[in-house]
N, C-alpha and C positions, 0 to 999 in steps of 0.2 A: 659148859657145853652150849652151843647155840641152839636155838629152837628150830624145830623141823617145820618146813613150810610146804604145803601142797596147794596146787591150784584148786579153785572152786569151793574150798572149805572155809566157811565164815565162822564167826565166833559161836553162834548157836550150834551149828553142826559139829564143830570141834568139841564143844562142851558135851553134847550128846555122846560123841565117840569116846571121850574120856570116861564118861559115866558107865559105859559098857565095856571098859577095859582095853580099848584100842587107843594107844598113846603114841604110836610112831608109824612111820610109813611101812616099816617092816611088819608091824602088827596088821595093818590094813592089807598089805600084800599077802600075808599068810592066810587070811580068811576070805579075801575077795570082796567085791562090791556088794553082791547079793547077801552074803552072810552078815556083813557089817550092817547093811540096811535092816536085815531081819533082827539083829541084836538090838538096834535102836527101837524098832517097832515092838519087840517083845518086852522091852523095858518100860513100855507104857507111853512112849512119846508117839506123836502122830506125824511122821515124816511124809512129805510128798514124794512123788516119783522123781522130782528134781534132785533130791538127795541121792537117790540111786544113780542117776546120771552123773551127778557131781563126783560121787565116789569113783565111778568108772573113769571119768575124765581125769581125776587126780592120779589114778593108777597109770593111765595112758599119757599123762602129762599134756593134756589138751583141754580146751574149754569144754564145759559140759554140753554145750550146744553143738559141738563138733563130733560128739560120739555118733557114729553112723546109725542110721535108722534101723538097719537090720540088727545091729548089736543092741540098740534100745529095746527092740521087740524081744530079743532073747532074754535080756535082763528082766523085763516086765513079766514074761512067761515064767521065768525061774522064781521071781518074787511071789507071783500069784500061786504057784505050786507050793512054795514054802509056807505061805499064808494059810493055805487050805489045810495044812498039817497042824496049825496052831490049835490049842484047845479053845473051846468057846470062852468068850470073855466072862469073867466073874463080875459081879456087881461091886466094883471097887473104883475109887476115883483114879483118874489118870495120874501119871507121875507129876511130881511138883514142878513148878516152873524152873527153868535153868537160868542161873546167873553166871556171868563171865567175870573173870578177874584178869588184871594185867600181872604178868610175872616178870620180875627183873631179870634181865639177861646177864647173869653173872656166872662165873665159873662154879660157884658154890650152890647155885639154885638148881633144883631138880629140873630135868628137861620137861618142857611144856609141850603140848600138842597143839601149837598154833599153826594150823594147817590152812592159812589163808594166803592167797596170792592175788585175789581180786580187789579192786578198789572198794573202799568203805561203802556200805549200802547195797552190795551186790552179793548177798548171801544166797546160796543156791537152794535153801530149804524154805 
């Protein structure tokens, strides 16, 4: 099976998403941009709002900077409301660093979550 590709999602973002159980476009569509962003945040990573915009852009199939300002405000408000519901942080270290690997694109390989469509060096997080 070929790998899934989504706009705006670079190697670091894709690794974060895999680590929180989001491995396909269908997974991302099922939870939406805000919940995906919050899963990454709850896992101990420190995503910027660019990840939130990138996720929405991936779902809309547009560049993250083309997400309308009104929609960005809605996303930020929803993320802030969800963040307010998080329990206070415990004194524990943040999640360990993410490493990325290349997966051979063969019929026998498990499907990867390589959601990048941007040129190298343009990771949205």
